VEXKE-304723 format. One record per residue (C-alpha): residue in one letter; z, x, y negated. Coordinates in nm, 3 decimals, decimal comma, always signed. Example, Ala and Ser with C-alpha at 12.3 -4.5 7.8 and 13.67 -1.06 7.14 Angstrom:
BEGIN
<atom res="a" w="+0,780" u="+1,230" v="+0,450"/>
<atom res="s" w="+0,714" u="+1,367" v="+0,106"/>
***
This chain:
BEGIN
<atom res="m" w="-5,287" u="+2,873" v="+0,377"/>
<atom res="s" w="-5,270" u="+2,543" v="+0,487"/>
<atom res="m" w="-5,211" u="+2,472" v="+0,814"/>
<atom res="a" w="-5,187" u="+2,115" v="+1,010"/>
<atom res="l" w="-4,894" u="+2,082" v="+1,307"/>
<atom res="p" w="-5,055" u="+2,054" v="+1,625"/>
<atom res="t" w="-5,065" u="+1,692" v="+1,797"/>
<atom res="e" w="-4,892" u="+1,791" v="+2,119"/>
<atom res="i" w="-4,626" u="+1,994" v="+1,914"/>
<atom res="a" w="-4,561" u="+1,707" v="+1,670"/>
<atom res="n" w="-4,547" u="+1,433" v="+1,935"/>
<atom res="a" w="-4,287" u="+1,671" v="+2,160"/>
<atom res="v" w="-4,000" u="+1,558" v="+2,252"/>
<atom res="a" w="-3,667" u="+1,718" v="+2,285"/>
<atom res="r" w="-3,518" u="+1,825" v="+2,658"/>
<atom res="e" w="-3,176" u="+1,690" v="+2,711"/>
<atom res="t" w="-2,986" u="+1,961" v="+2,642"/>
<atom res="t" w="-2,608" u="+1,978" v="+2,650"/>
<atom res="y" w="-2,398" u="+2,193" v="+2,411"/>
<atom res="a" w="-2,050" u="+2,248" v="+2,605"/>
<atom res="g" w="-2,137" u="+1,956" v="+2,823"/>
<atom res="v" w="-2,248" u="+1,724" v="+2,540"/>
<atom res="p" w="-2,576" u="+1,584" v="+2,566"/>
<atom res="a" w="-2,752" u="+1,708" v="+2,236"/>
<atom res="s" w="-2,861" u="+1,330" v="+2,148"/>
<atom res="v" w="-2,468" u="+1,194" v="+2,166"/>
<atom res="l" w="-2,338" u="+1,524" v="+1,979"/>
<atom res="r" w="-2,643" u="+1,431" v="+1,686"/>
<atom res="g" w="-2,514" u="+1,072" v="+1,708"/>
<atom res="i" w="-2,146" u="+1,131" v="+1,635"/>
<atom res="q" w="-2,245" u="+1,432" v="+1,360"/>
<atom res="s" w="-2,476" u="+1,162" v="+1,190"/>
<atom res="a" w="-2,178" u="+0,860" v="+1,225"/>
<atom res="a" w="-1,918" u="+1,112" v="+1,118"/>
<atom res="a" w="-2,109" u="+1,202" v="+0,822"/>
<atom res="k" w="-2,202" u="+0,846" v="+0,710"/>
<atom res="t" w="-1,884" u="+0,662" v="+0,741"/>
<atom res="g" w="-1,605" u="+0,991" v="+0,668"/>
<atom res="v" w="-1,444" u="+0,942" v="+1,025"/>
<atom res="d" w="-1,308" u="+1,236" v="+1,154"/>
<atom res="f" w="-1,591" u="+1,406" v="+1,364"/>
<atom res="k" w="-1,347" u="+1,531" v="+1,580"/>
<atom res="y" w="-1,166" u="+1,233" v="+1,683"/>
<atom res="l" w="-1,497" u="+1,042" v="+1,747"/>
<atom res="l" w="-1,597" u="+1,312" v="+1,993"/>
<atom res="a" w="-1,251" u="+1,331" v="+2,160"/>
<atom res="q" w="-1,270" u="+0,955" v="+2,221"/>
<atom res="a" w="-1,628" u="+0,938" v="+2,314"/>
<atom res="k" w="-1,495" u="+1,229" v="+2,605"/>
<atom res="l" w="-1,173" u="+0,979" v="+2,697"/>
<atom res="e" w="-1,401" u="+0,634" v="+2,686"/>
<atom res="s" w="-1,686" u="+0,723" v="+2,918"/>
<atom res="g" w="-1,744" u="+1,131" v="+2,935"/>
<atom res="f" w="-2,017" u="+1,112" v="+2,718"/>
<atom res="d" w="-2,251" u="+0,899" v="+2,967"/>
<atom res="t" w="-2,406" u="+0,644" v="+2,721"/>
<atom res="a" w="-2,498" u="+0,421" v="+3,001"/>
<atom res="a" w="-2,092" u="+0,427" v="+3,148"/>
<atom res="k" w="-2,033" u="+0,068" v="+3,231"/>
<atom res="a" w="-1,659" u="-0,031" v="+3,357"/>
<atom res="a" w="-1,635" u="-0,222" v="+3,687"/>
<atom res="t" w="-1,328" u="-0,472" v="+3,578"/>
<atom res="s" w="-1,465" u="-0,584" v="+3,222"/>
<atom res="t" w="-1,771" u="-0,617" v="+3,011"/>
<atom res="a" w="-1,731" u="-0,253" v="+2,858"/>
<atom res="r" w="-2,035" u="-0,031" v="+2,823"/>
<atom res="g" w="-2,167" u="+0,273" v="+2,673"/>
<atom res="l" w="-2,020" u="+0,563" v="+2,493"/>
<atom res="y" w="-1,757" u="+0,436" v="+2,406"/>
<atom res="q" w="-1,640" u="+0,130" v="+2,607"/>
<atom res="f" w="-1,748" u="-0,128" v="+2,386"/>
<atom res="i" w="-1,637" u="-0,509" v="+2,549"/>
<atom res="e" w="-1,910" u="-0,792" v="+2,453"/>
<atom res="q" w="-1,686" u="-0,966" v="+2,212"/>
<atom res="t" w="-1,608" u="-0,653" v="+2,020"/>
<atom res="w" w="-1,972" u="-0,502" v="+2,035"/>
<atom res="l" w="-2,076" u="-0,818" v="+1,898"/>
<atom res="k" w="-1,830" u="-0,866" v="+1,611"/>
<atom res="v" w="-1,857" u="-0,485" v="+1,488"/>
<atom res="v" w="-2,235" u="-0,536" v="+1,472"/>
<atom res="k" w="-2,249" u="-0,852" v="+1,296"/>
<atom res="d" w="-1,996" u="-0,697" v="+1,042"/>
<atom res="h" w="-2,179" u="-0,351" v="+1,012"/>
<atom res="g" w="-2,501" u="-0,407" v="+1,134"/>
<atom res="d" w="-2,655" u="-0,445" v="+0,769"/>
<atom res="d" w="-2,548" u="-0,104" v="+0,694"/>
<atom res="h" w="-2,694" u="+0,066" v="+1,064"/>
<atom res="g" w="-3,071" u="-0,098" v="+1,039"/>
<atom res="m" w="-3,003" u="-0,386" v="+1,219"/>
<atom res="s" w="-2,937" u="-0,658" v="+0,992"/>
<atom res="e" w="-3,211" u="-0,935" v="+1,155"/>
<atom res="l" w="-3,006" u="-0,895" v="+1,462"/>
<atom res="a" w="-2,642" u="-0,899" v="+1,303"/>
<atom res="d" w="-2,806" u="-1,247" v="+1,121"/>
<atom res="a" w="-2,825" u="-1,368" v="+1,467"/>
<atom res="i" w="-2,465" u="-1,306" v="+1,548"/>
<atom res="t" w="-2,226" u="-1,617" v="+1,452"/>
<atom res="q" w="-1,863" u="-1,692" v="+1,510"/>
<atom res="g" w="-1,764" u="-2,011" v="+1,650"/>
<atom res="a" w="-1,458" u="-2,203" v="+1,589"/>
<atom res="d" w="-1,274" u="-2,057" v="+1,854"/>
<atom res="g" w="-1,333" u="-1,695" v="+1,704"/>
<atom res="r" w="-1,553" u="-1,597" v="+1,948"/>
<atom res="m" w="-1,847" u="-1,418" v="+1,831"/>
<atom res="k" w="-2,209" u="-1,608" v="+1,964"/>
<atom res="v" w="-2,556" u="-1,583" v="+1,947"/>
<atom res="k" w="-2,801" u="-1,883" v="+2,042"/>
<atom res="d" w="-3,092" u="-1,671" v="+2,137"/>
<atom res="a" w="-3,034" u="-1,528" v="+2,511"/>
<atom res="a" w="-3,304" u="-1,243" v="+2,466"/>
<atom res="a" w="-3,134" u="-1,156" v="+2,089"/>
<atom res="r" w="-2,833" u="-1,147" v="+2,255"/>
<atom res="k" w="-2,904" u="-0,901" v="+2,529"/>
<atom res="q" w="-3,112" u="-0,702" v="+2,316"/>
<atom res="i" w="-2,804" u="-0,652" v="+2,080"/>
<atom res="l" w="-2,570" u="-0,547" v="+2,384"/>
<atom res="a" w="-2,816" u="-0,331" v="+2,552"/>
<atom res="l" w="-2,806" u="-0,152" v="+2,237"/>
<atom res="r" w="-2,428" u="+0,004" v="+2,303"/>
<atom res="d" w="-2,606" u="+0,241" v="+2,577"/>
<atom res="d" w="-2,823" u="+0,419" v="+2,237"/>
<atom res="p" w="-2,604" u="+0,695" v="+2,124"/>
<atom res="a" w="-2,690" u="+0,721" v="+1,778"/>
<atom res="l" w="-2,600" u="+0,314" v="+1,766"/>
<atom res="a" w="-2,278" u="+0,298" v="+1,937"/>
<atom res="a" w="-2,125" u="+0,625" v="+1,776"/>
<atom res="a" w="-2,227" u="+0,413" v="+1,434"/>
<atom res="m" w="-2,033" u="+0,143" v="+1,564"/>
<atom res="g" w="-1,767" u="+0,349" v="+1,724"/>
<atom res="a" w="-1,716" u="+0,488" v="+1,380"/>
<atom res="e" w="-1,708" u="+0,170" v="+1,209"/>
<atom res="f" w="-1,452" u="-0,012" v="+1,419"/>
<atom res="a" w="-1,229" u="+0,316" v="+1,373"/>
<atom res="r" w="-1,261" u="+0,266" v="+1,026"/>
<atom res="d" w="-1,206" u="-0,088" v="+1,005"/>
<atom res="n" w="-0,877" u="+0,011" v="+1,252"/>
<atom res="k" w="-0,779" u="+0,292" v="+1,002"/>
<atom res="e" w="-0,779" u="+0,036" v="+0,706"/>
<atom res="y" w="-0,604" u="-0,235" v="+0,901"/>
<atom res="l" w="-0,299" u="-0,010" v="+1,046"/>
<atom res="e" w="-0,254" u="+0,155" v="+0,699"/>
<atom res="g" w="-0,259" u="-0,193" v="+0,517"/>
<atom res="r" w="+0,032" u="-0,346" v="+0,806"/>
<atom res="l" w="+0,205" u="+0,009" v="+0,860"/>
<atom res="k" w="+0,193" u="+0,099" v="+0,464"/>
<atom res="r" w="+0,120" u="+0,464" v="+0,585"/>
<atom res="e" w="-0,155" u="+0,707" v="+0,686"/>
<atom res="v" w="-0,274" u="+0,707" v="+1,022"/>
<atom res="g" w="-0,380" u="+0,933" v="+1,249"/>
<atom res="a" w="-0,604" u="+1,033" v="+1,532"/>
<atom res="t" w="-0,364" u="+0,906" v="+1,782"/>
<atom res="d" w="-0,279" u="+0,602" v="+1,598"/>
<atom res="l" w="-0,648" u="+0,533" v="+1,582"/>
<atom res="y" w="-0,718" u="+0,555" v="+1,958"/>
<atom res="m" w="-0,408" u="+0,305" v="+2,029"/>
<atom res="a" w="-0,620" u="+0,090" v="+1,818"/>
<atom res="h" w="-0,903" u="+0,164" v="+2,027"/>
<atom res="f" w="-0,682" u="+0,083" v="+2,349"/>
<atom res="l" w="-0,479" u="-0,183" v="+2,268"/>
<atom res="g" w="-0,688" u="-0,385" v="+1,954"/>
<atom res="a" w="-0,534" u="-0,313" v="+1,588"/>
<atom res="g" w="-0,291" u="-0,622" v="+1,627"/>
<atom res="g" w="-0,144" u="-0,487" v="+1,963"/>
<atom res="a" w="-0,112" u="-0,104" v="+1,783"/>
<atom res="s" w="+0,044" u="-0,208" v="+1,503"/>
<atom res="r" w="+0,317" u="-0,346" v="+1,724"/>
<atom res="f" w="+0,306" u="-0,056" v="+1,922"/>
<atom res="l" w="+0,334" u="+0,183" v="+1,630"/>
<atom res="g" w="+0,583" u="-0,066" v="+1,477"/>
<atom res="a" w="+0,812" u="-0,021" v="+1,769"/>
<atom res="l" w="+0,744" u="+0,370" v="+1,780"/>
<atom res="e" w="+0,917" u="+0,398" v="+1,424"/>
<atom res="r" w="+1,220" u="+0,155" v="+1,498"/>
<atom res="s" w="+1,273" u="+0,216" v="+1,847"/>
<atom res="p" w="+1,072" u="+0,486" v="+2,045"/>
<atom res="t" w="+1,305" u="+0,455" v="+2,389"/>
<atom res="s" w="+1,243" u="+0,139" v="+2,451"/>
<atom res="k" w="+0,975" u="+0,017" v="+2,721"/>
<atom res="a" w="+0,642" u="-0,008" v="+2,639"/>
<atom res="a" w="+0,555" u="-0,239" v="+2,949"/>
<atom res="d" w="+0,840" u="-0,485" v="+2,767"/>
<atom res="l" w="+0,645" u="-0,474" v="+2,415"/>
<atom res="l" w="+0,294" u="-0,522" v="+2,599"/>
<atom res="p" w="+0,308" u="-0,683" v="+2,901"/>
<atom res="e" w="-0,082" u="-0,759" v="+2,916"/>
<atom res="a" w="-0,207" u="-0,423" v="+2,852"/>
<atom res="a" w="+0,095" u="-0,279" v="+3,096"/>
<atom res="a" w="-0,032" u="-0,500" v="+3,386"/>
<atom res="a" w="-0,408" u="-0,360" v="+3,337"/>
<atom res="n" w="-0,322" u="-0,022" v="+3,287"/>
<atom res="r" w="-0,048" u="+0,083" v="+3,494"/>
<atom res="s" w="-0,118" u="+0,455" v="+3,523"/>
<atom res="i" w="-0,074" u="+0,421" v="+3,126"/>
<atom res="f" w="+0,276" u="+0,234" v="+3,151"/>
<atom res="y" w="+0,464" u="+0,361" v="+3,455"/>
<atom res="n" w="+0,532" u="+0,702" v="+3,606"/>
<atom res="k" w="+0,376" u="+0,780" v="+3,954"/>
<atom res="d" w="+0,731" u="+0,635" v="+4,072"/>
<atom res="g" w="+0,708" u="+0,302" v="+3,893"/>
<atom res="q" w="+0,949" u="+0,373" v="+3,655"/>
<atom res="a" w="+0,816" u="+0,209" v="+3,302"/>
<atom res="r" w="+0,746" u="+0,454" v="+3,026"/>
<atom res="s" w="+0,912" u="+0,479" v="+2,680"/>
<atom res="v" w="+0,705" u="+0,427" v="+2,343"/>
<atom res="r" w="+0,755" u="+0,792" v="+2,239"/>
<atom res="e" w="+0,643" u="+0,844" v="+2,586"/>
<atom res="v" w="+0,266" u="+0,624" v="+2,606"/>
<atom res="y" w="+0,227" u="+0,752" v="+2,243"/>
<atom res="r" w="+0,257" u="+1,103" v="+2,349"/>
<atom res="r" w="+0,011" u="+1,085" v="+2,662"/>
<atom res="f" w="-0,242" u="+0,935" v="+2,428"/>
<atom res="a" w="-0,192" u="+1,252" v="+2,212"/>
<atom res="d" w="-0,200" u="+1,514" v="+2,469"/>
<atom res="k" w="-0,523" u="+1,301" v="+2,557"/>
<atom res="l" w="-0,701" u="+1,335" v="+2,274"/>
<atom res="e" w="-0,591" u="+1,699" v="+2,202"/>
<atom res="n" w="-0,754" u="+1,837" v="+2,497"/>
<atom res="a" w="-1,017" u="+1,621" v="+2,450"/>
<atom res="g" w="-1,081" u="+1,744" v="+2,131"/>
<atom res="a" w="-1,092" u="+2,124" v="+2,204"/>
<atom res="v" w="-1,471" u="+1,941" v="+2,324"/>
<atom res="a" w="-1,586" u="+1,894" v="+2,000"/>
<atom res="e" w="-1,528" u="+2,284" v="+1,869"/>
<atom res="a" w="-1,681" u="+2,419" v="+2,222"/>
<atom res="a" w="-1,970" u="+2,179" v="+2,179"/>
<atom res="v" w="-2,023" u="+2,235" v="+1,828"/>
<atom res="t" w="-1,984" u="+2,656" v="+1,833"/>
<atom res="a" w="-2,232" u="+2,617" v="+2,124"/>
<atom res="q" w="-2,464" u="+2,401" v="+1,916"/>
<atom res="g" w="-2,472" u="+2,643" v="+1,610"/>
<atom res="t" w="-2,528" u="+2,965" v="+1,872"/>
<atom res="a" w="-2,822" u="+2,791" v="+2,043"/>
<atom res="t" w="-2,971" u="+2,677" v="+1,668"/>
<atom res="v" w="-2,942" u="+3,067" v="+1,577"/>
<atom res="t" w="-3,101" u="+3,174" v="+1,831"/>
<atom res="a" w="-3,390" u="+2,963" v="+1,853"/>
<atom res="a" w="-3,449" u="+3,073" v="+1,472"/>
<atom res="v" w="-3,420" u="+3,436" v="+1,601"/>
<atom res="d" w="-3,665" u="+3,336" v="+1,897"/>
<atom res="v" w="-3,875" u="+3,175" v="+1,679"/>
<atom res="g" w="-3,900" u="+3,507" v="+1,409"/>
<atom res="r" w="-3,977" u="+3,686" v="+1,686"/>
<atom res="q" w="-4,294" u="+3,462" v="+1,768"/>
<atom res="v" w="-4,423" u="+3,428" v="+1,410"/>
<atom res="g" w="-4,609" u="+3,779" v="+1,470"/>
<atom res="r" w="-4,766" u="+3,625" v="+1,807"/>
<atom res="s" w="-4,839" u="+3,290" v="+1,722"/>
<atom res="v" w="-4,720" u="+2,999" v="+1,438"/>
<atom res="a" w="-4,797" u="+2,722" v="+1,663"/>
<atom res="g" w="-4,590" u="+2,930" v="+1,940"/>
<atom res="a" w="-4,268" u="+2,935" v="+1,696"/>
<atom res="a" w="-4,322" u="+2,587" v="+1,597"/>
<atom res="e" w="-4,317" u="+2,462" v="+1,960"/>
<atom res="t" w="-4,010" u="+2,646" v="+2,070"/>
<atom res="l" w="-3,813" u="+2,438" v="+1,762"/>
<atom res="a" w="-4,017" u="+2,173" v="+1,863"/>
<atom res="r" w="-3,923" u="+2,144" v="+2,200"/>
<atom res="m" w="-3,556" u="+2,210" v="+2,135"/>
<atom res="f" w="-3,484" u="+1,990" v="+1,871"/>
<atom res="g" w="-3,782" u="+1,724" v="+1,931"/>
<atom res="p" w="-3,763" u="+1,469" v="+1,633"/>
<atom res="s" w="-3,496" u="+1,556" v="+1,460"/>
<atom res="l" w="-3,691" u="+1,830" v="+1,263"/>
<atom res="s" w="-4,000" u="+1,767" v="+1,034"/>
<atom res="a" w="-4,348" u="+1,911" v="+1,126"/>
<atom res="h" w="-4,325" u="+2,079" v="+0,795"/>
<atom res="t" w="-3,956" u="+2,178" v="+0,835"/>
<atom res="v" w="-4,064" u="+2,347" v="+1,209"/>
<atom res="l" w="-4,328" u="+2,555" v="+1,049"/>
<atom res="t" w="-4,119" u="+2,675" v="+0,749"/>
<atom res="l" w="-3,855" u="+2,797" v="+0,964"/>
<atom res="a" w="-4,087" u="+2,968" v="+1,176"/>
<atom res="a" w="-4,277" u="+3,162" v="+0,896"/>
<atom res="l" w="-3,932" u="+3,231" v="+0,731"/>
<atom res="p" w="-3,944" u="+3,664" v="+0,779"/>
<atom res="m" w="-3,688" u="+3,826" v="+0,989"/>
<atom res="p" w="-3,420" u="+4,030" v="+0,801"/>
<atom res="g" w="-3,507" u="+4,407" v="+0,786"/>
<atom res="d" w="-3,898" u="+4,274" v="+0,873"/>
<atom res="e" w="-4,103" u="+4,424" v="+0,608"/>
<atom res="k" w="-4,414" u="+4,335" v="+0,763"/>
<atom res="a" w="-4,321" u="+3,968" v="+0,811"/>
<atom res="d" w="-4,408" u="+3,903" v="+0,435"/>
<atom res="s" w="-4,771" u="+3,960" v="+0,527"/>
<atom res="r" w="-4,831" u="+3,737" v="+0,850"/>
<atom res="v" w="-4,859" u="+3,406" v="+0,694"/>
<atom res="t" w="-4,815" u="+3,171" v="+0,412"/>
<atom res="i" w="-4,769" u="+2,807" v="+0,465"/>
<atom res="k" w="-4,855" u="+2,609" v="+0,160"/>
<atom res="n" w="-4,682" u="+2,272" v="+0,160"/>
<atom res="d" w="-5,003" u="+2,029" v="+0,094"/>
<atom res="t" w="-4,870" u="+1,794" v="-0,186"/>
<atom res="k" w="-5,211" u="+1,566" v="-0,206"/>
<atom res="k" w="-5,116" u="+1,240" v="-0,064"/>
<atom res="s" w="-5,373" u="+1,033" v="+0,171"/>
<atom res="a" w="-5,507" u="+0,742" v="+0,040"/>
***
C-alpha cells in the first residue's frame, strides 16, 4: 500500500525537547559537528556547558562574545573565513577579508551583521566551535610536540592558541610559577581564575587543575544527555509501535512531533510500520511501499 505523509505531519516542527538539560537542537548540532570534524563530542558538549550553559543566544557583558561557544566577533569572522566553505557558508566566507593589520573585515554592513548573527545558530556555532578546536589542536601539537587533551584545548579557547602554548610550556617547565606573572592581561580580566579568594596568585598547575575539574564536571552532562536522548528515542519507538494498529498517521505524528525535520517522511512512516518484537499480528497491519517513481 502506498501512502503519502499528511502535510501537517511532514511540516511538523519539533518541540524544543531537552535531554538532561541540553536542548535537542544543541545536542544534535554538537553531535553533527563532532561527527564531521572528528573533534571529541564530550569535549564539545562540556565546552558549551562552560561557555554558555547551552544558551544559544548568550551574550557577554564585557566583550563581543556571543552564542553557544561565546565567540568574539573577530574570532568568529576568522573561523567562518577559514571554514565557512565546508559548512554551507561559501558566499559569506568570501565576503570576509583580512586587513593589513590582521583584523577581519566585511565591507557590506548587512553581510557583516548576518555573519555575526549566525553565532546564535546552534548547528553552525557547534560546527565553527569544532573547527576552531581542531585548528587549536594542530597548532598546539605543532608547538608542544605532543598530543594535546581536552584541558589543553580549552586553555586554547580561553587564552588563545598563543597564550595556551606559553601556558602549557610553563606547565611543563615550571608548574609552581605564578600564572598571573606569565599572562598578566588574562589574569587582570579573569581574577577569579588566576587568584584565590584571599587575593593570592594561583600557580600554573593550580589554574590548569581548575580548568580540568571544570571540564570533568561539565563532561558528565554529555553522558547524561546522550543517555536521556537514547531513552527518549526508544520510548518514542515503543509508543509508535503501539499506535501502529490504530493509525499509521498517528504513529508518524508521534515521531514527527519529537524529531521534526531530522527524520524524513519516508523514514518516519517506515519506523511506524515496524512490528514490535513478539507481535505476530503486526506484519498484517500495514505495508509501506517505497515509491521509486520520480516526479516530472
